[in-house]
mmCIF file of the N, C-alpha and C atoms, coordinates in Angstrom:
data_MODEL
# 
_entry.id   MODEL 
# 
loop_
_atom_site.group_PDB 
_atom_site.id 
_atom_site.type_symbol 
_atom_site.label_atom_id 
_atom_site.label_alt_id 
_atom_site.label_comp_id 
_atom_site.label_asym_id 
_atom_site.label_entity_id 
_atom_site.label_seq_id 
_atom_site.pdbx_PDB_ins_code 
_atom_site.Cartn_x 
_atom_site.Cartn_y 
_atom_site.Cartn_z 
_atom_site.occupancy 
_atom_site.B_iso_or_equiv 
_atom_site.pdbx_formal_charge 
_atom_site.auth_seq_id 
_atom_site.auth_comp_id 
_atom_site.auth_asym_id 
_atom_site.auth_atom_id 
_atom_site.pdbx_PDB_model_num 
ATOM 1   N N  . UNK A 1 1  ? 23.866  -20.031 -10.938 1.00 0.00 ? 1  UNK A N  1 
ATOM 2   C CA . UNK A 1 1  ? 22.480  -20.389 -11.380 1.00 0.00 ? 1  UNK A CA 1 
ATOM 3   C C  . UNK A 1 1  ? 21.552  -19.757 -10.208 1.00 0.00 ? 1  UNK A C  1 
ATOM 4   N N  . UNK A 1 2  ? 21.854  -20.127 -9.005  1.00 0.00 ? 2  UNK A N  1 
ATOM 5   C CA . UNK A 1 2  ? 21.215  -19.613 -7.879  1.00 0.00 ? 2  UNK A CA 1 
ATOM 6   C C  . UNK A 1 2  ? 21.234  -18.285 -7.643  1.00 0.00 ? 2  UNK A C  1 
ATOM 7   N N  . UNK A 1 3  ? 22.472  -17.700 -7.861  1.00 0.00 ? 3  UNK A N  1 
ATOM 8   C CA . UNK A 1 3  ? 22.774  -16.168 -7.675  1.00 0.00 ? 3  UNK A CA 1 
ATOM 9   C C  . UNK A 1 3  ? 21.882  -15.426 -8.734  1.00 0.00 ? 3  UNK A C  1 
ATOM 10  N N  . UNK A 1 4  ? 21.941  -15.879 -10.118 1.00 0.00 ? 4  UNK A N  1 
ATOM 11  C CA . UNK A 1 4  ? 21.100  -15.151 -11.097 1.00 0.00 ? 4  UNK A CA 1 
ATOM 12  C C  . UNK A 1 4  ? 19.737  -15.169 -10.730 1.00 0.00 ? 4  UNK A C  1 
ATOM 13  N N  . UNK A 1 5  ? 19.061  -16.266 -10.149 1.00 0.00 ? 5  UNK A N  1 
ATOM 14  C CA . UNK A 1 5  ? 17.627  -16.462 -9.722  1.00 0.00 ? 5  UNK A CA 1 
ATOM 15  C C  . UNK A 1 5  ? 17.368  -15.560 -8.718  1.00 0.00 ? 5  UNK A C  1 
ATOM 16  N N  . UNK A 1 6  ? 18.334  -15.424 -7.699  1.00 0.00 ? 6  UNK A N  1 
ATOM 17  C CA . UNK A 1 6  ? 18.081  -14.565 -6.421  1.00 0.00 ? 6  UNK A CA 1 
ATOM 18  C C  . UNK A 1 6  ? 18.108  -13.123 -6.903  1.00 0.00 ? 6  UNK A C  1 
ATOM 19  N N  . UNK A 1 7  ? 19.024  -12.717 -7.797  1.00 0.00 ? 7  UNK A N  1 
ATOM 20  C CA . UNK A 1 7  ? 19.077  -11.322 -8.305  1.00 0.00 ? 7  UNK A CA 1 
ATOM 21  C C  . UNK A 1 7  ? 17.848  -11.004 -9.091  1.00 0.00 ? 7  UNK A C  1 
ATOM 22  N N  . UNK A 1 8  ? 17.141  -11.968 -9.947  1.00 0.00 ? 8  UNK A N  1 
ATOM 23  C CA . UNK A 1 8  ? 15.987  -11.671 -10.501 1.00 0.00 ? 8  UNK A CA 1 
ATOM 24  C C  . UNK A 1 8  ? 14.815  -11.394 -9.670  1.00 0.00 ? 8  UNK A C  1 
ATOM 25  N N  . UNK A 1 9  ? 14.701  -12.365 -8.721  1.00 0.00 ? 9  UNK A N  1 
ATOM 26  C CA . UNK A 1 9  ? 13.728  -12.184 -7.859  1.00 0.00 ? 9  UNK A CA 1 
ATOM 27  C C  . UNK A 1 9  ? 13.797  -10.971 -6.890  1.00 0.00 ? 9  UNK A C  1 
ATOM 28  N N  . UNK A 1 10 ? 14.965  -10.626 -6.462  1.00 0.00 ? 10 UNK A N  1 
ATOM 29  C CA . UNK A 1 10 ? 15.118  -9.301  -5.723  1.00 0.00 ? 10 UNK A CA 1 
ATOM 30  C C  . UNK A 1 10 ? 14.640  -8.112  -6.600  1.00 0.00 ? 10 UNK A C  1 
ATOM 31  N N  . UNK A 1 11 ? 15.170  -8.304  -7.796  1.00 0.00 ? 11 UNK A N  1 
ATOM 32  C CA . UNK A 1 11 ? 14.700  -7.135  -8.833  1.00 0.00 ? 11 UNK A CA 1 
ATOM 33  C C  . UNK A 1 11 ? 13.220  -7.016  -9.057  1.00 0.00 ? 11 UNK A C  1 
ATOM 34  N N  . UNK A 1 12 ? 12.598  -8.130  -9.091  1.00 0.00 ? 12 UNK A N  1 
ATOM 35  C CA . UNK A 1 12 ? 11.139  -8.145  -9.414  1.00 0.00 ? 12 UNK A CA 1 
ATOM 36  C C  . UNK A 1 12 ? 10.433  -7.573  -8.021  1.00 0.00 ? 12 UNK A C  1 
ATOM 37  N N  . UNK A 1 13 ? 11.002  -8.161  -6.850  1.00 0.00 ? 13 UNK A N  1 
ATOM 38  C CA . UNK A 1 13 ? 10.310  -7.777  -5.402  1.00 0.00 ? 13 UNK A CA 1 
ATOM 39  C C  . UNK A 1 13 ? 10.597  -6.308  -5.410  1.00 0.00 ? 13 UNK A C  1 
ATOM 40  N N  . UNK A 1 14 ? 11.610  -5.684  -5.518  1.00 0.00 ? 14 UNK A N  1 
ATOM 41  C CA . UNK A 1 14 ? 11.869  -4.324  -5.404  1.00 0.00 ? 14 UNK A CA 1 
ATOM 42  C C  . UNK A 1 14 ? 11.029  -3.418  -6.109  1.00 0.00 ? 14 UNK A C  1 
ATOM 43  N N  . UNK A 1 15 ? 10.869  -3.904  -7.455  1.00 0.00 ? 15 UNK A N  1 
ATOM 44  C CA . UNK A 1 15 ? 9.839   -3.194  -8.565  1.00 0.00 ? 15 UNK A CA 1 
ATOM 45  C C  . UNK A 1 15 ? 8.552   -3.175  -7.804  1.00 0.00 ? 15 UNK A C  1 
ATOM 46  N N  . UNK A 1 16 ? 8.020   -4.368  -7.557  1.00 0.00 ? 16 UNK A N  1 
ATOM 47  C CA . UNK A 1 16 ? 6.675   -4.565  -6.976  1.00 0.00 ? 16 UNK A CA 1 
ATOM 48  C C  . UNK A 1 16 ? 6.392   -3.808  -5.762  1.00 0.00 ? 16 UNK A C  1 
ATOM 49  N N  . UNK A 1 17 ? 7.194   -4.110  -4.734  1.00 0.00 ? 17 UNK A N  1 
ATOM 50  C CA . UNK A 1 17 ? 7.112   -3.525  -3.446  1.00 0.00 ? 17 UNK A CA 1 
ATOM 51  C C  . UNK A 1 17 ? 7.267   -2.013  -3.414  1.00 0.00 ? 17 UNK A C  1 
ATOM 52  N N  . UNK A 1 18 ? 8.309   -1.563  -3.987  1.00 0.00 ? 18 UNK A N  1 
ATOM 53  C CA . UNK A 1 18 ? 8.589   0.039   -3.936  1.00 0.00 ? 18 UNK A CA 1 
ATOM 54  C C  . UNK A 1 18 ? 7.405   0.756   -4.690  1.00 0.00 ? 18 UNK A C  1 
ATOM 55  N N  . UNK A 1 19 ? 6.744   0.179   -5.678  1.00 0.00 ? 19 UNK A N  1 
ATOM 56  C CA . UNK A 1 19 ? 5.816   0.899   -6.351  1.00 0.00 ? 19 UNK A CA 1 
ATOM 57  C C  . UNK A 1 19 ? 4.607   1.078   -5.480  1.00 0.00 ? 19 UNK A C  1 
ATOM 58  N N  . UNK A 1 20 ? 4.333   0.096   -4.740  1.00 0.00 ? 20 UNK A N  1 
ATOM 59  C CA . UNK A 1 20 ? 3.271   0.155   -3.704  1.00 0.00 ? 20 UNK A CA 1 
ATOM 60  C C  . UNK A 1 20 ? 3.575   0.920   -2.369  1.00 0.00 ? 20 UNK A C  1 
ATOM 61  N N  . UNK A 1 21 ? 4.827   0.599   -1.900  1.00 0.00 ? 21 UNK A N  1 
ATOM 62  C CA . UNK A 1 21 ? 5.153   1.164   -0.665  1.00 0.00 ? 21 UNK A CA 1 
ATOM 63  C C  . UNK A 1 21 ? 4.987   2.683   -0.415  1.00 0.00 ? 21 UNK A C  1 
ATOM 64  N N  . UNK A 1 22 ? 5.645   3.233   -1.359  1.00 0.00 ? 22 UNK A N  1 
ATOM 65  C CA . UNK A 1 22 ? 5.711   4.933   -1.400  1.00 0.00 ? 22 UNK A CA 1 
ATOM 66  C C  . UNK A 1 22 ? 4.283   5.443   -1.233  1.00 0.00 ? 22 UNK A C  1 
ATOM 67  N N  . UNK A 1 23 ? 3.560   5.090   -2.338  1.00 0.00 ? 23 UNK A N  1 
ATOM 68  C CA . UNK A 1 23 ? 1.995   5.686   -2.360  1.00 0.00 ? 23 UNK A CA 1 
ATOM 69  C C  . UNK A 1 23 ? 1.165   5.218   -1.096  1.00 0.00 ? 23 UNK A C  1 
ATOM 70  N N  . UNK A 1 24 ? 1.372   4.001   -0.456  1.00 0.00 ? 24 UNK A N  1 
ATOM 71  C CA . UNK A 1 24 ? 0.734   3.509   0.511   1.00 0.00 ? 24 UNK A CA 1 
ATOM 72  C C  . UNK A 1 24 ? 1.032   4.480   1.789   1.00 0.00 ? 24 UNK A C  1 
ATOM 73  N N  . UNK A 1 25 ? 2.276   4.722   2.020   1.00 0.00 ? 25 UNK A N  1 
ATOM 74  C CA . UNK A 1 25 ? 3.102   5.452   3.167   1.00 0.00 ? 25 UNK A CA 1 
ATOM 75  C C  . UNK A 1 25 ? 2.345   6.940   3.000   1.00 0.00 ? 25 UNK A C  1 
ATOM 76  N N  . UNK A 1 26 ? 2.297   7.476   1.802   1.00 0.00 ? 26 UNK A N  1 
ATOM 77  C CA . UNK A 1 26 ? 1.748   8.802   1.728   1.00 0.00 ? 26 UNK A CA 1 
ATOM 78  C C  . UNK A 1 26 ? 0.173   8.869   1.832   1.00 0.00 ? 26 UNK A C  1 
ATOM 79  N N  . UNK A 1 27 ? -0.577  7.891   1.539   1.00 0.00 ? 27 UNK A N  1 
ATOM 80  C CA . UNK A 1 27 ? -1.978  7.981   1.597   1.00 0.00 ? 27 UNK A CA 1 
ATOM 81  C C  . UNK A 1 27 ? -2.435  7.816   3.288   1.00 0.00 ? 27 UNK A C  1 
ATOM 82  N N  . UNK A 1 28 ? -1.497  6.861   3.819   1.00 0.00 ? 28 UNK A N  1 
ATOM 83  C CA . UNK A 1 28 ? -1.979  6.545   5.358   1.00 0.00 ? 28 UNK A CA 1 
ATOM 84  C C  . UNK A 1 28 ? -1.079  7.465   6.210   1.00 0.00 ? 28 UNK A C  1 
ATOM 85  N N  . UNK A 1 29 ? -0.082  8.300   5.906   1.00 0.00 ? 29 UNK A N  1 
ATOM 86  C CA . UNK A 1 29 ? 0.667   8.869   6.659   1.00 0.00 ? 29 UNK A CA 1 
ATOM 87  C C  . UNK A 1 29 ? 1.505   8.297   7.685   1.00 0.00 ? 29 UNK A C  1 
ATOM 88  N N  . UNK A 1 30 ? 2.123   7.295   7.256   1.00 0.00 ? 30 UNK A N  1 
ATOM 89  C CA . UNK A 1 30 ? 2.925   6.438   8.024   1.00 0.00 ? 30 UNK A CA 1 
ATOM 90  C C  . UNK A 1 30 ? 4.466   6.305   7.579   1.00 0.00 ? 30 UNK A C  1 
ATOM 91  N N  . UNK A 1 31 ? 5.057   7.542   7.531   1.00 0.00 ? 31 UNK A N  1 
ATOM 92  C CA . UNK A 1 31 ? 6.411   7.566   7.117   1.00 0.00 ? 31 UNK A CA 1 
ATOM 93  C C  . UNK A 1 31 ? 7.370   7.378   8.318   1.00 0.00 ? 31 UNK A C  1 
ATOM 94  N N  . UNK A 1 32 ? 6.812   7.742   9.467   1.00 0.00 ? 32 UNK A N  1 
ATOM 95  C CA . UNK A 1 32 ? 7.458   7.365   10.888  1.00 0.00 ? 32 UNK A CA 1 
ATOM 96  C C  . UNK A 1 32 ? 6.656   6.194   11.455  1.00 0.00 ? 32 UNK A C  1 
ATOM 97  N N  . UNK A 1 33 ? 6.542   6.226   12.779  1.00 0.00 ? 33 UNK A N  1 
ATOM 98  C CA . UNK A 1 33 ? 5.883   5.275   13.568  1.00 0.00 ? 33 UNK A CA 1 
ATOM 99  C C  . UNK A 1 33 ? 4.331   5.221   13.206  1.00 0.00 ? 33 UNK A C  1 
ATOM 100 N N  . UNK A 1 34 ? 3.886   4.073   13.255  1.00 0.00 ? 34 UNK A N  1 
ATOM 101 C CA . UNK A 1 34 ? 2.373   3.888   13.124  1.00 0.00 ? 34 UNK A CA 1 
ATOM 102 C C  . UNK A 1 34 ? 1.840   4.551   14.414  1.00 0.00 ? 34 UNK A C  1 
ATOM 103 N N  . UNK A 1 35 ? 0.527   5.005   14.529  1.00 0.00 ? 35 UNK A N  1 
ATOM 104 C CA . UNK A 1 35 ? -0.164  5.551   15.514  1.00 0.00 ? 35 UNK A CA 1 
ATOM 105 C C  . UNK A 1 35 ? -0.832  4.501   16.482  1.00 0.00 ? 35 UNK A C  1 
ATOM 106 N N  . UNK A 1 36 ? -0.214  3.343   16.606  1.00 0.00 ? 36 UNK A N  1 
ATOM 107 C CA . UNK A 1 36 ? -0.719  2.380   17.637  1.00 0.00 ? 36 UNK A CA 1 
ATOM 108 C C  . UNK A 1 36 ? 0.556   1.959   18.639  1.00 0.00 ? 36 UNK A C  1 
ATOM 109 N N  . UNK A 1 37 ? -0.030  1.038   19.427  1.00 0.00 ? 37 UNK A N  1 
ATOM 110 C CA . UNK A 1 37 ? 0.948   0.560   20.474  1.00 0.00 ? 37 UNK A CA 1 
ATOM 111 C C  . UNK A 1 37 ? 0.775   -1.146  20.472  1.00 0.00 ? 37 UNK A C  1 
ATOM 112 N N  . UNK A 1 38 ? 1.777   -1.594  20.400  1.00 0.00 ? 38 UNK A N  1 
ATOM 113 C CA . UNK A 1 38 ? 1.766   -3.156  20.488  1.00 0.00 ? 38 UNK A CA 1 
ATOM 114 C C  . UNK A 1 38 ? 1.724   -3.769  19.169  1.00 0.00 ? 38 UNK A C  1 
ATOM 115 N N  . UNK A 1 39 ? 2.178   -4.963  18.935  1.00 0.00 ? 39 UNK A N  1 
ATOM 116 C CA . UNK A 1 39 ? 2.302   -5.803  17.896  1.00 0.00 ? 39 UNK A CA 1 
ATOM 117 C C  . UNK A 1 39 ? 1.079   -5.973  17.246  1.00 0.00 ? 39 UNK A C  1 
ATOM 118 N N  . UNK A 1 40 ? 0.086   -6.534  17.954  1.00 0.00 ? 40 UNK A N  1 
ATOM 119 C CA . UNK A 1 40 ? -1.355  -6.711  17.520  1.00 0.00 ? 40 UNK A CA 1 
ATOM 120 C C  . UNK A 1 40 ? -2.068  -5.726  16.940  1.00 0.00 ? 40 UNK A C  1 
ATOM 121 N N  . UNK A 1 41 ? -2.029  -4.614  17.533  1.00 0.00 ? 41 UNK A N  1 
ATOM 122 C CA . UNK A 1 41 ? -2.621  -3.322  17.117  1.00 0.00 ? 41 UNK A CA 1 
ATOM 123 C C  . UNK A 1 41 ? -2.049  -2.676  15.760  1.00 0.00 ? 41 UNK A C  1 
ATOM 124 N N  . UNK A 1 42 ? -0.582  -2.908  15.780  1.00 0.00 ? 42 UNK A N  1 
ATOM 125 C CA . UNK A 1 42 ? -0.137  -2.544  14.695  1.00 0.00 ? 42 UNK A CA 1 
ATOM 126 C C  . UNK A 1 42 ? -0.255  -3.420  13.402  1.00 0.00 ? 42 UNK A C  1 
ATOM 127 N N  . UNK A 1 43 ? -0.333  -4.807  13.531  1.00 0.00 ? 43 UNK A N  1 
ATOM 128 C CA . UNK A 1 43 ? -0.724  -5.662  12.552  1.00 0.00 ? 43 UNK A CA 1 
ATOM 129 C C  . UNK A 1 43 ? -2.044  -5.252  12.039  1.00 0.00 ? 43 UNK A C  1 
ATOM 130 N N  . UNK A 1 44 ? -3.083  -5.055  12.949  1.00 0.00 ? 44 UNK A N  1 
ATOM 131 C CA . UNK A 1 44 ? -4.401  -4.649  12.641  1.00 0.00 ? 44 UNK A CA 1 
ATOM 132 C C  . UNK A 1 44 ? -4.530  -3.396  11.951  1.00 0.00 ? 44 UNK A C  1 
ATOM 133 N N  . UNK A 1 45 ? -3.672  -2.489  12.158  1.00 0.00 ? 45 UNK A N  1 
ATOM 134 C CA . UNK A 1 45 ? -3.582  -1.249  11.569  1.00 0.00 ? 45 UNK A CA 1 
ATOM 135 C C  . UNK A 1 45 ? -3.200  -1.351  9.975   1.00 0.00 ? 45 UNK A C  1 
ATOM 136 N N  . UNK A 1 46 ? -2.202  -2.134  9.991   1.00 0.00 ? 46 UNK A N  1 
ATOM 137 C CA . UNK A 1 46 ? -1.689  -2.364  8.625   1.00 0.00 ? 46 UNK A CA 1 
ATOM 138 C C  . UNK A 1 46 ? -2.582  -3.232  7.756   1.00 0.00 ? 46 UNK A C  1 
ATOM 139 N N  . UNK A 1 47 ? -3.417  -4.253  8.318   1.00 0.00 ? 47 UNK A N  1 
ATOM 140 C CA . UNK A 1 47 ? -4.429  -4.958  7.705   1.00 0.00 ? 47 UNK A CA 1 
ATOM 141 C C  . UNK A 1 47 ? -5.491  -4.207  7.173   1.00 0.00 ? 47 UNK A C  1 
ATOM 142 N N  . UNK A 1 48 ? -6.047  -3.486  8.028   1.00 0.00 ? 48 UNK A N  1 
ATOM 143 C CA . UNK A 1 48 ? -7.041  -2.402  7.672   1.00 0.00 ? 48 UNK A CA 1 
ATOM 144 C C  . UNK A 1 48 ? -6.878  -1.494  6.648   1.00 0.00 ? 48 UNK A C  1 
ATOM 145 N N  . UNK A 1 49 ? -5.540  -1.041  6.759   1.00 0.00 ? 49 UNK A N  1 
ATOM 146 C CA . UNK A 1 49 ? -5.035  0.193   5.713   1.00 0.00 ? 49 UNK A CA 1 
ATOM 147 C C  . UNK A 1 49 ? -5.048  -0.749  4.219   1.00 0.00 ? 49 UNK A C  1 
ATOM 148 N N  . UNK A 1 50 ? -4.536  -1.872  4.264   1.00 0.00 ? 50 UNK A N  1 
ATOM 149 C CA . UNK A 1 50 ? -4.379  -2.572  2.870   1.00 0.00 ? 50 UNK A CA 1 
ATOM 150 C C  . UNK A 1 50 ? -5.836  -2.943  2.452   1.00 0.00 ? 50 UNK A C  1 
ATOM 151 N N  . UNK A 1 51 ? -6.686  -3.501  3.571   1.00 0.00 ? 51 UNK A N  1 
ATOM 152 C CA . UNK A 1 51 ? -8.007  -3.618  2.949   1.00 0.00 ? 51 UNK A CA 1 
ATOM 153 C C  . UNK A 1 51 ? -8.842  -2.454  2.555   1.00 0.00 ? 51 UNK A C  1 
ATOM 154 N N  . UNK A 1 52 ? -8.445  -1.334  3.063   1.00 0.00 ? 52 UNK A N  1 
ATOM 155 C CA . UNK A 1 52 ? -9.128  0.001   2.789   1.00 0.00 ? 52 UNK A CA 1 
ATOM 156 C C  . UNK A 1 52 ? -8.603  0.337   1.302   1.00 0.00 ? 52 UNK A C  1 
ATOM 157 N N  . UNK A 1 53 ? -7.362  0.335   1.167   1.00 0.00 ? 53 UNK A N  1 
ATOM 158 C CA . UNK A 1 53 ? -6.630  0.606   -0.143  1.00 0.00 ? 53 UNK A CA 1 
ATOM 159 C C  . UNK A 1 53 ? -7.171  -0.189  -1.330  1.00 0.00 ? 53 UNK A C  1 
ATOM 160 N N  . UNK A 1 54 ? -7.512  -1.544  -1.036  1.00 0.00 ? 54 UNK A N  1 
ATOM 161 C CA . UNK A 1 54 ? -7.941  -2.482  -2.063  1.00 0.00 ? 54 UNK A CA 1 
ATOM 162 C C  . UNK A 1 54 ? -9.401  -2.183  -2.595  1.00 0.00 ? 54 UNK A C  1 
ATOM 163 N N  . UNK A 1 55 ? -10.216 -1.840  -1.309  1.00 0.00 ? 55 UNK A N  1 
ATOM 164 C CA . UNK A 1 55 ? -11.555 -1.633  -1.604  1.00 0.00 ? 55 UNK A CA 1 
ATOM 165 C C  . UNK A 1 55 ? -11.710 -0.314  -2.279  1.00 0.00 ? 55 UNK A C  1 
ATOM 166 N N  . UNK A 1 56 ? -10.935 0.759   -1.996  1.00 0.00 ? 56 UNK A N  1 
ATOM 167 C CA . UNK A 1 56 ? -11.022 1.974   -2.765  1.00 0.00 ? 56 UNK A CA 1 
ATOM 168 C C  . UNK A 1 56 ? -10.535 1.791   -4.286  1.00 0.00 ? 56 UNK A C  1 
ATOM 169 N N  . UNK A 1 57 ? -9.468  1.279   -4.427  1.00 0.00 ? 57 UNK A N  1 
ATOM 170 C CA . UNK A 1 57 ? -9.384  0.745   -5.808  1.00 0.00 ? 57 UNK A CA 1 
ATOM 171 C C  . UNK A 1 57 ? -10.223 0.112   -6.568  1.00 0.00 ? 57 UNK A C  1 
ATOM 172 N N  . UNK A 1 58 ? -10.849 -0.979  -6.000  1.00 0.00 ? 58 UNK A N  1 
ATOM 173 C CA . UNK A 1 58 ? -12.049 -1.762  -6.526  1.00 0.00 ? 58 UNK A CA 1 
ATOM 174 C C  . UNK A 1 58 ? -13.028 -0.729  -6.917  1.00 0.00 ? 58 UNK A C  1 
ATOM 175 N N  . UNK A 1 59 ? -13.525 0.185   -5.864  1.00 0.00 ? 59 UNK A N  1 
ATOM 176 C CA . UNK A 1 59 ? -14.536 1.129   -6.227  1.00 0.00 ? 59 UNK A CA 1 
ATOM 177 C C  . UNK A 1 59 ? -14.208 2.048   -7.588  1.00 0.00 ? 59 UNK A C  1 
ATOM 178 N N  . UNK A 1 60 ? -13.017 2.568   -7.535  1.00 0.00 ? 60 UNK A N  1 
ATOM 179 C CA . UNK A 1 60 ? -12.634 3.422   -8.473  1.00 0.00 ? 60 UNK A CA 1 
ATOM 180 C C  . UNK A 1 60 ? -12.519 2.730   -9.779  1.00 0.00 ? 60 UNK A C  1 
ATOM 181 N N  . UNK A 1 61 ? -12.108 1.410   -9.787  1.00 0.00 ? 61 UNK A N  1 
ATOM 182 C CA . UNK A 1 61 ? -12.031 0.742   -10.930 1.00 0.00 ? 61 UNK A CA 1 
ATOM 183 C C  . UNK A 1 61 ? -13.533 0.489   -11.574 1.00 0.00 ? 61 UNK A C  1 
ATOM 184 N N  . UNK A 1 62 ? -14.390 0.135   -10.695 1.00 0.00 ? 62 UNK A N  1 
ATOM 185 C CA . UNK A 1 62 ? -15.831 -0.173  -11.140 1.00 0.00 ? 62 UNK A CA 1 
ATOM 186 C C  . UNK A 1 62 ? -16.576 1.027   -11.624 1.00 0.00 ? 62 UNK A C  1 
ATOM 187 N N  . UNK A 1 63 ? -16.134 2.305   -11.112 1.00 0.00 ? 63 UNK A N  1 
ATOM 188 C CA . UNK A 1 63 ? -16.578 3.488   -11.494 1.00 0.00 ? 63 UNK A CA 1 
ATOM 189 C C  . UNK A 1 63 ? -15.867 4.113   -12.797 1.00 0.00 ? 63 UNK A C  1 
ATOM 190 N N  . UNK A 1 64 ? -14.925 3.422   -13.153 1.00 0.00 ? 64 UNK A N  1 
ATOM 191 C CA . UNK A 1 64 ? -13.954 3.838   -14.441 1.00 0.00 ? 64 UNK A CA 1 
ATOM 192 C C  . UNK A 1 64 ? -13.376 5.148   -14.173 1.00 0.00 ? 64 UNK A C  1 
ATOM 193 N N  . UNK A 1 65 ? -12.747 5.394   -12.907 1.00 0.00 ? 65 UNK A N  1 
ATOM 194 C CA . UNK A 1 65 ? -12.016 6.598   -12.680 1.00 0.00 ? 65 UNK A CA 1 
ATOM 195 C C  . UNK A 1 65 ? -10.570 6.319   -12.520 1.00 0.00 ? 65 UNK A C  1 
ATOM 196 N N  . UNK A 1 66 ? -9.876  7.291   -12.420 1.00 0.00 ? 66 UNK A N  1 
ATOM 197 C CA . UNK A 1 66 ? -8.243  7.094   -12.279 1.00 0.00 ? 66 UNK A CA 1 
ATOM 198 C C  . UNK A 1 66 ? -8.017  6.298   -11.022 1.00 0.00 ? 66 UNK A C  1 
ATOM 199 N N  . UNK A 1 67 ? -7.244  5.171   -10.976 1.00 0.00 ? 67 UNK A N  1 
ATOM 200 C CA . UNK A 1 67 ? -7.131  4.439   -9.778  1.00 0.00 ? 67 UNK A CA 1 
ATOM 201 C C  . UNK A 1 67 ? -6.364  5.112   -8.887  1.00 0.00 ? 67 UNK A C  1 
ATOM 202 N N  . UNK A 1 68 ? -5.187  5.724   -9.151  1.00 0.00 ? 68 UNK A N  1 
ATOM 203 C CA . UNK A 1 68 ? -4.301  6.158   -8.317  1.00 0.00 ? 68 UNK A CA 1 
ATOM 204 C C  . UNK A 1 68 ? -4.236  7.685   -8.023  1.00 0.00 ? 68 UNK A C  1 
ATOM 205 N N  . UNK A 1 69 ? -4.916  8.515   -8.886  1.00 0.00 ? 69 UNK A N  1 
ATOM 206 C CA . UNK A 1 69 ? -4.948  9.768   -8.865  1.00 0.00 ? 69 UNK A CA 1 
ATOM 207 C C  . UNK A 1 69 ? -5.899  10.437  -7.665  1.00 0.00 ? 69 UNK A C  1 
ATOM 208 N N  . UNK A 1 70 ? -5.408  11.145  -6.621  1.00 0.00 ? 70 UNK A N  1 
ATOM 209 C CA . UNK A 1 70 ? -6.363  11.575  -5.610  1.00 0.00 ? 70 UNK A CA 1 
ATOM 210 C C  . UNK A 1 70 ? -6.912  10.704  -4.788  1.00 0.00 ? 70 UNK A C  1 
ATOM 211 N N  . UNK A 1 71 ? -6.112  9.660   -4.272  1.00 0.00 ? 71 UNK A N  1 
ATOM 212 C CA . UNK A 1 71 ? -6.527  8.673   -3.535  1.00 0.00 ? 71 UNK A CA 1 
ATOM 213 C C  . UNK A 1 71 ? -6.697  9.315   -2.103  1.00 0.00 ? 71 UNK A C  1 
ATOM 214 N N  . UNK A 1 72 ? -5.913  10.119  -1.713  1.00 0.00 ? 72 UNK A N  1 
ATOM 215 C CA . UNK A 1 72 ? -5.854  10.591  -0.273  1.00 0.00 ? 72 UNK A CA 1 
ATOM 216 C C  . UNK A 1 72 ? -7.051  11.605  -0.171  1.00 0.00 ? 72 UNK A C  1 
ATOM 217 N N  . UNK A 1 73 ? -7.200  12.554  -0.926  1.00 0.00 ? 73 UNK A N  1 
ATOM 218 C CA . UNK A 1 73 ? -8.405  13.369  -0.712  1.00 0.00 ? 73 UNK A CA 1 
ATOM 219 C C  . UNK A 1 73 ? -9.662  12.512  -0.741  1.00 0.00 ? 73 UNK A C  1 
ATOM 220 N N  . UNK A 1 74 ? -9.585  11.414  -1.535  1.00 0.00 ? 74 UNK A N  1 
ATOM 221 C CA . UNK A 1 74 ? -10.890 10.613  -1.703  1.00 0.00 ? 74 UNK A CA 1 
ATOM 222 C C  . UNK A 1 74 ? -11.016 9.937   -0.221  1.00 0.00 ? 74 UNK A C  1 
ATOM 223 N N  . UNK A 1 75 ? -10.031 9.396   0.153   1.00 0.00 ? 75 UNK A N  1 
ATOM 224 C CA . UNK A 1 75 ? -10.075 8.522   1.490   1.00 0.00 ? 75 UNK A CA 1 
ATOM 225 C C  . UNK A 1 75 ? -10.622 9.768   2.772   1.00 0.00 ? 75 UNK A C  1 
ATOM 226 N N  . UNK A 1 76 ? -10.039 10.745  2.772   1.00 0.00 ? 76 UNK A N  1 
ATOM 227 C CA . UNK A 1 76 ? -10.315 11.811  3.707   1.00 0.00 ? 76 UNK A CA 1 
ATOM 228 C C  . UNK A 1 76 ? -11.883 12.330  3.751   1.00 0.00 ? 76 UNK A C  1 
ATOM 229 N N  . UNK A 1 77 ? -12.387 12.249  2.419   1.00 0.00 ? 77 UNK A N  1 
ATOM 230 C CA . UNK A 1 77 ? -13.914 12.819  2.125   1.00 0.00 ? 77 UNK A CA 1 
ATOM 231 C C  . UNK A 1 77 ? -14.803 11.676  2.543   1.00 0.00 ? 77 UNK A C  1 
ATOM 232 N N  . UNK A 1 78 ? -14.198 10.454  2.490   1.00 0.00 ? 78 UNK A N  1 
ATOM 233 C CA . UNK A 1 78 ? -15.190 9.326   2.893   1.00 0.00 ? 78 UNK A CA 1 
ATOM 234 C C  . UNK A 1 78 ? -15.574 9.124   4.360   1.00 0.00 ? 78 UNK A C  1 
# 
């Protein structure tokens, strides 16, 4: 029973995280090391990146535009 639950949770996590992880890395160009030094600065970078991503998605949702198409050029233009 525990193994089945663990397998199900792992599958759900993989689907949810991987669908977010790749576009996020592409938008913020973080395929390798992040451009910060130290744990606190890295945490701050990740937090600001996630917040920015969410604000942009909210803006695009409110203006009824495609949510994920052209996010990187949109962010660069802002």
